[in-house]
Structure formats: structure tokens, C-alpha cells
LUMMIMAR-784282 format. One record per atom (N, C-alpha, C): x, y, z; residue number from 1. Coordinates in nm, 4 decimals. Atoms other than C-alpha are relative to their C-alpha. Layout:
! LUMMIMAR-784282
+----------+----------+----------+-----+
:     east :    north :       up : num :
+----------+----------+----------+-----+
:        X :        Y :        Z : NUM :
...
+----------+----------+----------+-----+
END
This chain:
! LUMMIMAR-784282
+----------+----------+----------+-----+
:     east :    north :       up : num :
+----------+----------+----------+-----+
:   0.1229 :  -0.0608 :  -0.0449 :   1 :
:  -1.7636 :  -0.8061 :  -0.7720 :   1 :
:   0.0045 :   0.1383 :  -0.0551 :   1 :
:   0.0132 :  -0.1315 :   0.0602 :   2 :
:  -1.8946 :  -0.4885 :  -0.9330 :   2 :
:  -0.1393 :   0.0515 :   0.0023 :   2 :
:   0.1325 :  -0.0517 :   0.0135 :   3 :
:  -2.1960 :  -0.2584 :  -0.9750 :   3 :
:  -0.0170 :   0.0396 :  -0.1428 :   3 :
:   0.0344 :  -0.0373 :   0.1424 :   4 :
:  -2.3650 :  -0.1999 :  -1.3103 :   4 :
:  -0.1431 :   0.0470 :  -0.0143 :   4 :
:   0.1341 :  -0.0507 :   0.0325 :   5 :
:  -2.6603 :  -0.0144 :  -1.4443 :   5 :
:  -0.0577 :  -0.0584 :  -0.1229 :   5 :
:   0.0447 :   0.0681 :   0.1266 :   6 :
:  -2.7300 :  -0.2601 :  -1.7244 :   6 :
:  -0.1493 :  -0.0215 :  -0.0037 :   6 :
:   0.1397 :   0.0250 :  -0.0036 :   7 :
:  -3.0922 :  -0.2928 :  -1.6117 :   7 :
:  -0.0715 :   0.1246 :   0.0417 :   7 :
:   0.0635 :  -0.1280 :  -0.0304 :   8 :
:  -3.1669 :   0.0766 :  -1.5557 :   8 :
:   0.0519 :   0.0695 :   0.1211 :   8 :
:  -0.0590 :  -0.0647 :  -0.1142 :   9 :
:  -3.0313 :   0.1374 :  -1.2119 :   9 :
:   0.1138 :  -0.0930 :   0.0467 :   9 :
:  -0.1201 :   0.0721 :  -0.0474 :  10 :
:  -2.7114 :   0.0269 :  -1.0400 :  10 :
:  -0.0353 :  -0.1103 :   0.0965 :  10 :
:   0.0134 :   0.1165 :  -0.0896 :  11 :
:  -2.7103 :  -0.3210 :  -0.8791 :  11 :
:   0.1372 :  -0.0594 :   0.0135 :  11 :
:  -0.1268 :   0.0611 :  -0.0275 :  12 :
:  -2.4298 :  -0.5307 :  -0.7421 :  12 :
:   0.0013 :  -0.1424 :  -0.0581 :  12 :
:  -0.0115 :   0.1307 :   0.0567 :  13 :
:  -2.3058 :  -0.8417 :  -0.9222 :  13 :
:   0.1265 :  -0.0633 :   0.0439 :  13 :
:  -0.1138 :   0.0764 :  -0.0298 :  14 :
:  -2.0624 :  -1.1170 :  -0.8501 :  14 :
:   0.0314 :  -0.0814 :  -0.1307 :  14 :
:  -0.0308 :   0.0795 :   0.1230 :  15 :
:  -1.8673 :  -1.3046 :  -1.1278 :  15 :
:   0.1377 :  -0.0656 :   0.0328 :  15 :
:  -0.1292 :   0.0642 :  -0.0048 :  16 :
:  -1.5674 :  -1.5372 :  -1.1758 :  16 :
:   0.1011 :   0.0982 :  -0.0579 :  16 :
:  -0.1066 :  -0.0893 :   0.0474 :  17 :
:  -1.2307 :  -1.3751 :  -1.2500 :  17 :
:   0.0063 :   0.0123 :  -0.1509 :  17 :
:  -0.0013 :  -0.0050 :   0.1488 :  18 :
:  -1.2743 :  -1.4620 :  -1.6230 :  18 :
:  -0.1221 :   0.0698 :  -0.0582 :  18 :
:   0.1206 :  -0.0662 :   0.0446 :  19 :
:  -1.6085 :  -1.2723 :  -1.6366 :  19 :
:  -0.1199 :  -0.0903 :  -0.0182 :  19 :
:   0.1133 :   0.0996 :   0.0197 :  20 :
:  -1.8251 :  -1.5884 :  -1.6515 :  20 :
:  -0.0841 :   0.0009 :   0.1307 :  20 :
:   0.0920 :   0.0219 :  -0.1083 :  21 :
:  -2.1176 :  -1.6753 :  -1.4269 :  21 :
:  -0.0299 :   0.1316 :   0.0826 :  21 :
:   0.0385 :  -0.1196 :  -0.0706 :  22 :
:  -2.2326 :  -1.3204 :  -1.3456 :  22 :
:  -0.1282 :  -0.0160 :   0.0667 :  22 :
:   0.1151 :   0.0134 :  -0.0815 :  23 :
:  -2.4852 :  -1.3219 :  -1.0715 :  23 :
:  -0.0393 :   0.1359 :   0.0692 :  23 :
:   0.0459 :  -0.1242 :  -0.0529 :  24 :
:  -2.6964 :  -1.0270 :  -0.9628 :  24 :
:  -0.0305 :  -0.0246 :   0.1485 :  24 :
:   0.0202 :   0.0220 :  -0.1475 :  25 :
:  -2.6858 :  -0.9968 :  -0.5743 :  25 :
:  -0.1030 :   0.0963 :   0.0522 :  25 :
:   0.1004 :  -0.0929 :  -0.0515 :  26 :
:  -2.9052 :  -0.6899 :  -0.5169 :  26 :
:  -0.1116 :   0.0104 :  -0.1005 :  26 :
:   0.1186 :  -0.0145 :   0.0891 :  27 :
:  -3.2557 :  -0.6400 :  -0.6594 :  27 :
:  -0.0894 :   0.1098 :   0.0634 :  27 :
:   0.0712 :  -0.1112 :  -0.0550 :  28 :
:  -3.3831 :  -0.2952 :  -0.5650 :  28 :
:  -0.0134 :   0.1068 :  -0.0991 :  28 :
:   0.0162 :  -0.1040 :   0.0964 :  29 :
:  -3.5202 :  -0.0003 :  -0.7603 :  29 :
:   0.0904 :   0.1166 :   0.0161 :  29 :
:  -0.0977 :  -0.1053 :  -0.0249 :  30 :
:  -3.2705 :   0.2314 :  -0.5952 :  30 :
:   0.1381 :  -0.0516 :  -0.0364 :  30 :
:  -0.1370 :   0.0364 :   0.0340 :  31 :
:  -2.9032 :   0.2373 :  -0.6850 :  31 :
:   0.0772 :  -0.0669 :   0.1196 :  31 :
:  -0.0841 :   0.0667 :  -0.0950 :  32 :
:  -2.6697 :  -0.0054 :  -0.5039 :  32 :
:   0.1401 :   0.0061 :  -0.0590 :  32 :
:  -0.1267 :  -0.0266 :   0.0557 :  33 :
:  -2.3054 :   0.0852 :  -0.5546 :  33 :
:   0.1160 :  -0.0390 :   0.0941 :  33 :
:  -0.1316 :   0.0003 :  -0.0745 :  34 :
:  -1.9370 :   0.0552 :  -0.4490 :  34 :
:   0.0170 :  -0.1179 :   0.0993 :  34 :
:  -0.0123 :   0.1130 :  -0.0951 :  35 :
:  -1.9334 :  -0.2999 :  -0.3024 :  35 :
:   0.1396 :  -0.0276 :   0.0410 :  35 :
:  -0.1291 :   0.0474 :  -0.0519 :  36 :
:  -1.6369 :  -0.4163 :  -0.0903 :  36 :
:  -0.0264 :  -0.1233 :   0.0931 :  36 :
:   0.0016 :   0.1154 :  -0.0896 :  37 :
:  -1.5787 :  -0.7487 :   0.0845 :  37 :
:   0.0471 :   0.0432 :   0.1381 :  37 :
:  -0.0493 :  -0.0092 :  -0.1388 :  38 :
:  -1.5363 :  -0.7690 :   0.4565 :  38 :
:   0.1381 :  -0.0725 :   0.0010 :  38 :
:  -0.1344 :   0.0667 :  -0.0125 :  39 :
:  -1.1837 :  -0.8847 :   0.5735 :  39 :
:  -0.0159 :  -0.1539 :  -0.0008 :  39 :
:   0.0215 :   0.1453 :   0.0016 :  40 :
:  -1.3289 :  -1.2409 :   0.6176 :  40 :
:  -0.0512 :  -0.0488 :  -0.1346 :  40 :
:   0.0627 :   0.0392 :   0.1255 :  41 :
:  -1.4915 :  -1.2422 :   0.2767 :  41 :
:  -0.1426 :  -0.0500 :   0.0149 :  41 :
:   0.1358 :   0.0492 :  -0.0341 :  42 :
:  -1.8240 :  -1.3432 :   0.4429 :  42 :
:  -0.1104 :   0.1015 :  -0.0323 :  42 :
:   0.0963 :  -0.1061 :   0.0133 :  43 :
:  -1.9955 :  -1.0061 :   0.4039 :  43 :
:   0.0408 :   0.1001 :  -0.1061 :  43 :
:  -0.0258 :  -0.1083 :   0.0873 :  44 :
:  -2.0227 :  -0.7216 :   0.1555 :  44 :
:  -0.0624 :   0.1279 :   0.0562 :  44 :
:   0.0483 :  -0.1315 :  -0.0387 :  45 :
:  -2.0520 :  -0.3579 :   0.2493 :  45 :
:  -0.0237 :   0.0780 :  -0.1290 :  45 :
:   0.0270 :  -0.0692 :   0.1215 :  46 :
:  -2.2128 :  -0.1335 :  -0.0128 :  46 :
:  -0.0849 :   0.1227 :   0.0344 :  46 :
:   0.0749 :  -0.1179 :  -0.0114 :  47 :
:  -2.3751 :   0.2075 :  -0.0652 :  47 :
:  -0.1315 :  -0.0211 :  -0.0739 :  47 :
:   0.1291 :   0.0027 :   0.0634 :  48 :
:  -2.7450 :   0.2283 :  -0.1414 :  48 :
:  -0.0686 :   0.1286 :   0.0172 :  48 :
:   0.0709 :  -0.1203 :   0.0000 :  49 :
:  -2.9701 :   0.5122 :  -0.2242 :  49 :
:  -0.1523 :  -0.0283 :   0.0353 :  49 :
:   0.1403 :   0.0486 :  -0.0310 :  50 :
:  -3.2920 :   0.3337 :  -0.0917 :  50 :
:  -0.0802 :   0.1034 :   0.0748 :  50 :
:   0.0709 :  -0.0994 :  -0.0694 :  51 :
:  -3.3807 :   0.6174 :   0.1449 :  51 :
:  -0.0009 :   0.1336 :  -0.0652 :  51 :
:  -0.0101 :  -0.1210 :   0.0698 :  52 :
:  -3.3091 :   0.8856 :  -0.1100 :  52 :
:   0.1333 :   0.0610 :   0.0352 :  52 :
:  -0.1357 :  -0.0440 :  -0.0365 :  53 :
:  -2.9698 :   0.9431 :   0.0554 :  53 :
:   0.0944 :  -0.1165 :  -0.0235 :  53 :
:  -0.0988 :   0.1023 :   0.0076 :  54 :
:  -2.6456 :   0.7490 :   0.0323 :  54 :
:   0.0278 :  -0.0608 :   0.1303 :  54 :
:  -0.0189 :   0.0688 :  -0.1340 :  55 :
:  -2.6513 :   0.4959 :   0.3173 :  55 :
:   0.0852 :  -0.1241 :  -0.0191 :  55 :
:  -0.0768 :   0.1213 :  -0.0012 :  56 :
:  -2.4255 :   0.2085 :   0.4059 :  56 :
:  -0.0860 :  -0.1218 :   0.0339 :  56 :
:   0.0713 :   0.1238 :  -0.0190 :  57 :
:  -2.5710 :  -0.1429 :   0.3850 :  57 :
:   0.1029 :  -0.1158 :   0.0101 :  57 :
:  -0.0827 :   0.1210 :  -0.0012 :  58 :
:  -2.4259 :  -0.4864 :   0.4574 :  58 :
:  -0.0878 :  -0.1205 :  -0.0312 :  58 :
:   0.0700 :   0.1232 :   0.0341 :  59 :
:  -2.5240 :  -0.8288 :   0.3202 :  59 :
:   0.1022 :  -0.1112 :   0.0037 :  59 :
:  -0.0875 :   0.1121 :   0.0187 :  60 :
:  -2.3824 :  -1.1743 :   0.3137 :  60 :
:   0.0562 :  -0.0069 :  -0.1384 :  60 :
:  -0.0708 :   0.0101 :   0.1371 :  61 :
:  -2.1508 :  -1.2639 :   0.0217 :  61 :
:  -0.0907 :  -0.0671 :  -0.1008 :  61 :
:   0.0988 :   0.0611 :   0.0947 :  62 :
:  -2.4421 :  -1.4669 :  -0.1287 :  62 :
:  -0.1090 :   0.0952 :  -0.0402 :  62 :
:   0.0985 :  -0.0951 :   0.0398 :  63 :
:  -2.6576 :  -1.1534 :  -0.1502 :  63 :
:  -0.1234 :   0.0039 :   0.0935 :  63 :
:   0.1172 :   0.0013 :  -0.0918 :  64 :
:  -2.8944 :  -1.2420 :   0.1366 :  64 :
:   0.0400 :   0.0819 :   0.1264 :  64 :
:  -0.0199 :  -0.0650 :  -0.1258 :  65 :
:  -2.9468 :  -1.0696 :   0.4637 :  65 :
:   0.0326 :   0.1505 :  -0.0007 :  65 :
:  -0.0290 :  -0.1390 :   0.0091 :  66 :
:  -2.9340 :  -0.7078 :   0.3500 :  66 :
:  -0.0556 :   0.0783 :   0.1132 :  66 :
:   0.0468 :  -0.0935 :  -0.1106 :  67 :
:  -2.9567 :  -0.4511 :   0.6294 :  67 :
:   0.0787 :   0.1270 :  -0.0010 :  67 :
:  -0.0725 :  -0.1255 :  -0.0081 :  68 :
:  -2.8695 :  -0.0880 :   0.6850 :  68 :
:   0.1010 :  -0.0074 :   0.1148 :  68 :
:  -0.1045 :  -0.0125 :  -0.0987 :  69 :
:  -2.5501 :  -0.0132 :   0.8792 :  69 :
:   0.0026 :   0.1483 :   0.0471 :  69 :
:  -0.0098 :  -0.1397 :  -0.0319 :  70 :
:  -2.5423 :   0.3627 :   0.8669 :  70 :
:  -0.0923 :   0.0784 :  -0.0901 :  70 :
:   0.1000 :  -0.0838 :   0.0758 :  71 :
:  -2.8219 :   0.6023 :   0.7582 :  71 :
:   0.0454 :   0.1460 :   0.0109 :  71 :
:  -0.0328 :  -0.1383 :   0.0116 :  72 :
:  -2.7459 :   0.9533 :   0.6419 :  72 :
:  -0.1133 :   0.0904 :   0.0402 :  72 :
:   0.1055 :  -0.0909 :  -0.0377 :  73 :
:  -2.9396 :   1.2341 :   0.8043 :  73 :
:  -0.0358 :   0.0877 :  -0.1133 :  73 :
:   0.0381 :  -0.0816 :   0.1172 :  74 :
:  -3.1464 :   1.4183 :   0.5410 :  74 :
:   0.0472 :   0.1454 :   0.0052 :  74 :
:  -0.0392 :  -0.1422 :  -0.0104 :  75 :
:  -3.0355 :   1.7607 :   0.6719 :  75 :
:   0.1511 :   0.0225 :  -0.0362 :  75 :
:  -0.1353 :  -0.0161 :   0.0339 :  76 :
:  -2.6749 :   1.6877 :   0.5886 :  76 :
:   0.0283 :  -0.0569 :  -0.1439 :  76 :
:  -0.0415 :   0.0469 :   0.1280 :  77 :
:  -2.5138 :   1.6563 :   0.2489 :  77 :
:   0.1302 :  -0.0876 :   0.0188 :  77 :
:  -0.1100 :   0.0942 :  -0.0205 :  78 :
:  -2.2956 :   1.3521 :   0.2771 :  78 :
:   0.0106 :  -0.0911 :  -0.1184 :  78 :
:  -0.0283 :   0.0923 :   0.1056 :  79 :
:  -2.1371 :   1.1527 :   0.0057 :  79 :
:   0.0890 :  -0.1156 :   0.0538 :  79 :
:  -0.0713 :   0.1198 :  -0.0581 :  80 :
:  -2.0389 :   0.8068 :   0.1121 :  80 :
:   0.0506 :  -0.0799 :  -0.1230 :  80 :
:  -0.0530 :   0.0922 :   0.1007 :  81 :
:  -1.8128 :   0.5956 :  -0.1116 :  81 :
:   0.0865 :  -0.1052 :   0.0723 :  81 :
:  -0.0831 :   0.1125 :  -0.0599 :  82 :
:  -1.6699 :   0.2565 :  -0.0121 :  82 :
:   0.1283 :  -0.0070 :  -0.0726 :  82 :
:  -0.1280 :   0.0188 :   0.0479 :  83 :
:  -1.3122 :   0.1876 :  -0.0589 :  83 :
:   0.0320 :  -0.1482 :   0.0039 :  83 :
:  -0.0254 :   0.1381 :   0.0087 :  84 :
:  -1.1389 :  -0.1415 :  -0.1225 :  84 :
:   0.0600 :  -0.0630 :   0.1258 :  84 :
:  -0.0435 :   0.0525 :  -0.1250 :  85 :
:  -1.0512 :  -0.1887 :   0.2439 :  85 :
:  -0.0874 :   0.0459 :   0.1114 :  85 :
:   0.0851 :  -0.0364 :  -0.1064 :  86 :
:  -1.2259 :  -0.1732 :   0.5754 :  86 :
:   0.0728 :   0.0693 :   0.1181 :  86 :
:  -0.0748 :  -0.0621 :  -0.1027 :  87 :
:  -0.9512 :  -0.0287 :   0.7895 :  87 :
:   0.0667 :   0.1302 :  -0.0429 :  87 :
:  -0.0565 :  -0.1252 :   0.0377 :  88 :
:  -0.8619 :   0.3383 :   0.7802 :  88 :
:   0.1410 :   0.0191 :   0.0677 :  88 :
:  -0.1272 :  -0.0241 :  -0.0601 :  89 :
:  -0.5037 :   0.4514 :   0.8420 :  89 :
:   0.0181 :   0.1503 :   0.0004 :  89 :
:  -0.0284 :  -0.1401 :  -0.0176 :  90 :
:  -0.3459 :   0.7876 :   0.9210 :  90 :
:   0.0222 :   0.0608 :  -0.1371 :  90 :
:  -0.0185 :  -0.0554 :   0.1349 :  91 :
:  -0.2707 :   0.8319 :   0.5433 :  91 :
:  -0.1229 :   0.0267 :  -0.0727 :  91 :
:   0.1277 :  -0.0186 :   0.0659 :  92 :
:  -0.6380 :   0.8368 :   0.4586 :  92 :
:  -0.0606 :   0.1385 :   0.0211 :  92 :
:   0.0534 :  -0.1320 :  -0.0271 :  93 :
:  -0.6948 :   1.1859 :   0.6006 :  93 :
:   0.0569 :   0.1092 :  -0.0914 :  93 :
+----------+----------+----------+-----+
END
């Protein structure tokens, strides 16, 4: 899974380990970035700029059911980046 701007803005894609069968999962004019799988592999958490800010969204692994999880307040400058895991530890601070 990766994000690419091959069509003008960043979208999220899924592919086989050998690079074949690349499938675009998001289709929005705003950038969709930094995808990570949930621990079960059933969902994908990603960053989207749909509101003009970097917000967290979640969708099913098939790309359906997109919905916001966390919206950034416009008065704050917040930069959200997803990491490759969902659980923070004391070494992350």
C-alpha cells in the first residue's frame, strides 16, 4: 500500500508485493497520504487534506466506507503523519 501523485494529487493505492495489480483506493481532489493498516488488516487509517487541513480518515481495506476520524481545528497548525503502527509506546515521545 502506498500513496502516489501520478494523477496530479496524492491518492492511496494497493498492490501485490511484486508491484502488479495496482488498484487506486481513494478518489478525491484533495491529497490522501500516509496509509497504514489497522492491526486486524481490515481497515486503513490515512491522512487527507479534504477540509484544507490534515485530518485523519479511516476506510475499509477495499477502499469503501471512508469517514473522518479526527478533524484538525483551523486555528491550530497541526501536522499529522501516520506511522506504520497503531500503538504508541513510551519511546515515541
